[in-house]
C-alpha positions, -999 to 999 in steps of 0.1 A, spaced: -511 38 369 -481 26 390 -498 39 421 -530 18 414 -510 -13 406 -490 -9 438 -520 -3 459 -542 -31 446 -517 -56 434 -533 -59 399 -503 -76 383 -500 -101 411 -537 -109 410 -535 -113 372 -509 -140 377 -532 -160 399 -553 -175 371 -556 -212 363 -538 -206 330 -507 -191 347 -508 -218 374 -506 -245 347 -478 -226 328 -459 -224 361 -463 -261 367 -451 -270 332 -421 -248 337 -413 -263 371 -421 -300 363 -403 -301 329 -376 -275 336 -388 -252 309 -384 -214 305 -416 -194 310 -418 -187 273 -415 -224 263 -439 -234 290 -465 -209 277 -460 -222 241 -466 -257 254 -498 -246 272 -511 -229 240 -505 -261 220 -521 -283 247 -551 -260 247 -554 -265 209 -552 -303 213 -579 -302 240 -602 -282 216 -596 -307 188 -598 -339 208 -618 -334 240 -640 -303 239 -663 -317 213 -700 -306 211 -723 -335 203 -759 -338 192 -784 -365 202 -772 -399 191 -737 -387 183 -704 -399 198 -668 -386 195 -644 -412 184 -606 -412 178 -599 -426 144 -567 -429 123 -562 -401 97 -570 -412 62 -536 -402 48 -517 -423 73 -497 -450 54 -501 -487 58 -475 -506 80 -472 -478 105 -477 -489 141 -511 -478 153 -496 -461 183 -476 -438 160 -504 -429 136 -520 -395 136 -555 -396 151 -585 -374 144 -614 -369 168 -645 -374 146 -683 -371 152 -703 -402 144 -740 -406 144 -742 -439 162 -780 -436 163 -803 -419 138 -836 -430 151 -859 -426 120 -836 -442 95 -824 -469 119 -860 -479 127 -868 -481 90 -838 -503 84 -847 -525 114 -883 -529 102 -873 -538 67 -841 -558 71 -839 -570 108 -810 -567 132 -784 -577 106 -797 -551 82 -797 -524 108 -760 -533 116 -750 -530 79 -770 -497 76 -751 -483 105 -718 -496 92 -723 -478 59 -732 -446 77 -703 -447 101 -676 -454 75 -690 -427 53 -691 -401 81 -655 -410 91 -642 -407 56 -660 -373 51 -640 -361 81 -607 -374 66 -604 -404 89 -608 -442 84 -623 -468 106 -608 -503 109 -627 -535 113 -619 -534 150 -633 -499 153 -665 -509 136 -668 -540 157 -665 -520 189 -690 -493 177 -715 -519 164 -711 -544 194 -701 -573 172 -669 -591 160 -643 -580 134 -651 -612 114 -688 -602 113 -679 -567 101 -657 -583 74 -686 -605 62 -710 -575 62 -686 -555 41 -681 -583 16 -719 -587 13 -723 -550 7 -696 -550 -20 -714 -578 -38 -744 -555 -39 -723 -529 -57 -716 -507 -27 -682 -493 -19 -673 -493 18 -642 -473 27 -623 -487 57 -587 -485 67 -582 -521 55 -600 -514 23 -577 -485 14 -545 -503 21 -555 -536 6 -567 -523 -28 -536 -537 -45 -526 -528 -81 -561 -519 -93 -575 -485 -97 -580 -464 -66 -615 -457 -54 -610 -420 -62 -604 -428 -99 -633 -452 -100 -656 -425 -86 -644 -399 -110 -649 -424 -139 -685 -426 -129 -688 -388 -129 -673 -384 -164 -696 -412 -176 -726 -391 -167 -737 -403 -133 -752 -376 -110 -738 -368 -76 -768 -386 -60 -762 -417 -81 -725 -417 -72 -733 -413 -36 -757 -442 -36 -734 -464 -56 -702 -458 -38 -713 -447 -3 -693 -415 -7 -709 -381 0 -712 -353 -26 -686 -334 -6 -661 -362 -10 -668 -365 -48 -663 -327 -52 -631 -329 -33 -618 -356 -57 -629 -335 -87 -609 -305 -73 -578 -327 -69 -583 -341 -104 -587 -306 -118 -554 -295 -103 -535 -325 -116 -551 -324 -151 -545 -286 -154 -508 -290 -144 -505 -318 -169 -520 -297 -197 -495 -269 -188 -466 -293 -194 -455 -301 -159 -438 -335 -154 -453 -363 -133 -428 -357 -105 -435 -319 -106 -472 -325 -104 -468 -350 -75 -448 -323 -56 -471 -294 -64 -504 -313 -58 -490 -334 -29 -505 -366 -43 -490 -400 -46 -472 -410 -78 -498 -437 -83 -528 -413 -80 -511 -387 -103 -506 -414 -130 -542 -426 -126 -556 -391 -129 -535 -383 -160 -546 -416 -176 -582 -407 -168 -578 -373 -183 -562 -387 -215 -590 -413 -219 -619 -387 -216 -600 -360 -234 -599 -382 -265 -637 -386 -262 -641 -348 -260 -661 -355 -228 -685 -326 -221 -680 -327 -183 -642 -328 -186 -642 -298 -210 -665 -278 -187 -644 -288 -157 -611 -276 -172 -623 -246 -192 -617 -214 -173 -648 -193 -171 -646 -156 -179 -655 -132 -151 -692 -122 -153 -702 -151 -174 -726 -165 -148 -741 -131 -142 -748 -127 -179 -764 -161 -181 -787 -153 -152 -797 -120 -167 -807 -138 -199 -825 -168 -183 -842 -151 -153 -874 -132 -160 -876 -95 -153 -893 -87 -120 -929 -77 -125 -937 -93 -158 -928 -115 -188 -895 -113 -207 -896 -89 -235 -879 -97 -268 
């Protein structure tokens, strides 16, 4: 093996890849050890995959948006960004909106879609983002959002999240709708949140409510669930309100299911193959 390597210079040839050339440049330019330079290269490769090497479909764009969990007051340059995919154009639905409501209606239709898609990817768009994407002004975006809110629609933007004030969070409002019997489709239409988002809120609520039932304190729940103190308090209050009502959805959500229950249900309700169910 040593003979082959000596004759053909395999090891030297292996070192002449673009990857190794970049690692060598990192080590040289920033005075790094080869091991640290390679670690930097691997991290940069990951960043490239997350932010630049994005596969897009027709009508889609890749856009850098601020992560939804970034706090208010933080300089935009220091906030964590997420590269998200946005359907800037969806020809069939866009043409329908244009035909029914005109240019202003098309803009609002796209505004709702873009904010929903961003939030489903754990990011938030600002008025400035939306103005750029929709080729309009931030003031027009603000007016559109106010109009949509008057129609009972909930539009989640970066400004909306951070300007909600002392009222209930949008998550609690959406969960309240769920426990009051609204379907996922109705909640999606009413709040402009996808079923995926609603189910994510339900999972978070279930964790908080379960910990509360087990006797954990507010501060312990906040640390375990990694949620804000305000949201933990809202979820506990929501649980207490619907627990008093013996809410069917709440009971079902928080009642552990025994292994095999679903299988038994299916065996009872599904007809036997090849004929009717026999008593």
